[in-house]
C-alpha positions, 0 to 999 in steps of 0.5 A: 410422472415426470422424473429429473435428476442431476448428478455430479461426480469426479471430472464427470457432469451428467444431466438426465431429463425424463418426462417418461420412463422410456425416454432419457436425455443424457449429456456427457461433458469429458467424454467419459460415458459410463455404461452404454446408453439404453434404447431410446437415449440421445447422446449429445456431443462433448461439451467443454465448459470453461470460465475465469473465476472472479474473486467475490471476497478480498481474496485474490486469485494467483496474482490477478485481481478483478474486483476492489472496493478501493475505487468505489467503496463498493464491490466493482470490477476493476474493468468498470472504474474509470481510474487506475487500481493496482492490487497485490494480493496474498500470492504475490506477497508470499512469492516475494516474502514482502517483510514491508508494505513498501516491498509489497509495492516494489513491482507496482508501476507509478509506485516508488517504493525504493526511496530509503532502505529501512521499513519503519514508515513505507515511505512512498512516492505515488504518481510523483507525489509523496516523501520519506518516512514519518513525513510522507506526503502519501495517504495510507488507509487500513480497510478503507479508513484513514490511518493518521499520523501524528505531528512529527514521527507518529507514524502508524504502520501495519506488518504485511503478514497481517494483510490479505491484499494491498490496493493502490488507487492511483490519482485523486480520491477526496471524493471517497476519503476526504483530505488525501494526496493527489498522488493516490491512496493505498489501501491495506486490507486486513486478513479476515475470517474464513468459512473453511479452516486454514492454518499455518506456521512459518519460521524464517532466517536470513542475513544480519541474523534475522530471526522470525516466526509467523502464524496464521489460523482461520476457520469457522467456529460452530457447525452451522457457520455463524461464527468464525474467526482469524489469528495472525501473529508475527515476531521477528528481529534482525540487525540492519546494514547500518552498523550497530542497529536492529529492528524488532517487532511483534504483532497480533491481529485477531478478528471474529465474524458474526453472520447469522443470516445471509443478509447480515454480518458483523466482523471485529477487527483487532491488532496490536503491534510493538516495534521497540528500539528499532532504528530509523535509517539516517541519511548521508551527505551527497558527497561522498555517496552520490558525488566523489569525495577527496576524503573517500567514499562514505560506507553504506553501512556508516552510522551517523548517529549514536548506537547507545541512544539512538532508537525508534520505539512505537506501540500501536493497537487498533480496534473497530468493527465492519457491520453490513446489512441487506435492508431489502432488494434495494437498499443496504447499510454499511458501518465501518469504524476503528479506534487507534491508540498510537505511542512513539518515542524518537531519540536519534543523532544525524547529519546536519543536512543544511551544513553537513561538513566541518570546515576544519576536519576531513571527513568530519560531519555535523550533526543535530539530535532530535528527541520526541515523545508522541501520543495519537489517538483517532476514532474514525466511522464511515456510514454508508447506504448503497441502493441498486435500482433500475431507471428505465435502461439505466442500472444504478449502484447509488451510494450515499455516505458520512464519515467522521473523523477525530484524532488528538495528537501530543507532541514533546519535542526537543532539537539541538545543534550543539552536538558533537560531529562525527568522522565518517572515516573513523566514526567514534561513538560516545558511551554517554550522551545527553539528549535535548531537552524537550523544550515544546509541547503541542497539542493538535486536535483535528476533525473532519466530517464528509458527506459523499454522493456517488452513482454507478450507472450501467446503460448497455457497454457504457458505465458512468461514474459520477461522484461529489463530496462536501468536507468540513475540517476544523483543527485546534493546536495548543502550544502548551509551552507558550500558553497559546492556542490557534483554530483553523477551519477549512471546507471544500467540495471534491468530486470525480466524473468518468466514463468506461466502455466495454467491447466485446473483445475485453478491451475497455477504454476510459477517461475521468476527472478527479479532484483532491484536497489537503488542509495544511496546518500552520500560518504565514508571516502575517499570522493568516491560515494557509488555504487546503492544497488542491489537486487535479487530475485528467486520466485516459486509459484502456483496460484489457481482459483478454477473453479466455485468459486469467490476466488484466492490462491497464495502460494509462496516461494522466496529468496531475496538478497540485495547487497552493503548495507551500514555498519558502517565504523570500522575505522571511526564510522561517515561514512559508508562503502559498504560491506554488504549483507541481504538474505531473504528466505521465503514462503507466503500463501494468500487465498481470497474468496467471498464464497457466497453473504453472506460470504467473507474470507481472510486468510494468512501466511508468514514465513521469514528467514532474515539473515546478510550475510555480515557485516564490521567487521563480528560482525553481520554475521549470526544474524537477521536484526532488526525489521522484524518478523519471521512469520505472520498469518491472518484471516478475516471472514465477514458474512451477516445475512439473514432472520429476521437479514436480513441487519445485517453483521459482521467481525472478524479478528485475526492477529498474529505477530511472534517474531522479534529481536530489535538490530543488535547484536540480544541480544534483542528480542521482543515477538510475539503477537495476536490481535483480530479485529471485526466490526458489521454493520446494513443497516437501510433500511431493518428495514424500507423504509423510512431509505433507504440508511442509514447504521450504523457500529461499528469496534474495533481494538485490541479487546482484548486490548493487551499490546504490544511493536510492534517493536524495532530498538535498545535498546534505541528505541521501539514502543508500538502498538496501544491499543484497538480503537473503531470506530462508524460510519453513513452513508448515500448513494444515 
């Protein structure tokens, strides 16, 4: 009779196979044999088994991710996607204590996340394309579905504490997500229920009176593991570096997963976030900030508004689900949906960037005032049918999808230029201010339907990726004040093709071509609707996973061209025409490594050559687009001590932002700047078993307290960067 047994214990692994009681085969893995082997035993030499675990969920192993759904909408290895993807996981966000999505991405090459100091809108530039705040021209997703903005400042945001990871897919991505910016998309991935219980509560305090509490709880509900839950929440407030202003937030995100069997799962995802009376950081003129002024320097604490009325109030509620079912060995079906309700009100006095200075009073700044009330409701559903099959020697992972997005956006708006100015040398604020009347009321109802096909084909060491998507977009704009309505319809075919070759040594060169499109709302002076702006990218690169190392390196070079860019009509300054074109060439290097269980490293470098290649009257042709740094470099090293300092860990980071231009004529430039960040953490449980689960941390951003202008968009509009900020944390985990 055959006798077989497997024994696993501690660090030892012994396998004994027997075909007769007197014949035994034994293997000792770690060199620690137990009792002497009986007669007739065959003793093998020591065998050492090593490997790198690859995440099978959205969790990231340390600071290195190996998989992402952002590039294909399927679970794909990063090395097999012929496009650059950067992933910021929970470990990095915890190390750096990121307070906004923009802060979490500040060490990501190709992403300019320091354009302005406030964190209400996560203004980002990706590969040279983007913008400031609510008008930012970059595409934001949450769990693969679009986070749609309203007409002005009704822009959704998600606190990073509620996120598990952030994926940045660089370059055009319309083949997967429809109307997107050519620079790329940022996909925020929510925290989800886990099958193991985990709990934490964290208290934070710091610069400018910061008060913050956050908590995160997750685990199975029943013994069978059919149900699991997660509940993350955060509440915080702090003054900002602008005099007499503050930021506030409360957010909660519950989720629930039902997994009746290995083939089916349903996850309900919800969140509520309230940002009451927070301040939307204003701008100052270049003269007195970037440029010297005979009237003196403008303080980076100067408030150009009116503290008694200025505020931005945002309330957003999101609810949706993710359903997946494995139909058979070949086919699987997924459906993701989300509904969002977003309400915002903005009341603000700001510098008139077109004509900032008074002609009569030294230091006197002209201002304008805005008042907007916006309501936005959106609904998105994405249906995906995935098939895994072979045709001869070819392995296919095919995806068929249909996405539907619709929204209703209502905005009541008023603006006034007839407001009192303010002197930045001796600011005087009023106690009673009359806001502009809400003179306009506009309702927009955009709708998008997209049908897409994708096939990932493996042939030996080759991986081919092809995809096509047809989008139909329509929108209606109703001017309730004038009693008029306009309609606009667009359609576009976007695509992507790419190839990767995987060498045995971990090197994977790749090449790809991809396109994007974005509908442009509005008409020209003749009443003709604008054509969608279109983008295309050529990208080549190399991805490298060194064998035996938990690391990932990406080197890429690209050219992006965006066509049909709106430019000012030379015959009518109140309208636009579409003959503009922007071209960006660049290269990026990103390295991420868990070097040992004590050391992790992030490093990145990017260089851009952006150029306006077509303009309305040729005035700006050959110039650089505004606010785009020509180079960026960053590095973050995190080290955990051992020995007598066991439990202590530290991090040090360096970020260099290169020169940028502050106006379309390139007469104004913003100097480069270098910032230092640092972190120090201690696991109190290493000092005493009674303190198991307790830890403390101190993080300092802009450690050198660099006084700098982050960016400018005109001679009348420049943003100061964030000053030194300190954050102290106390956390208990169990």
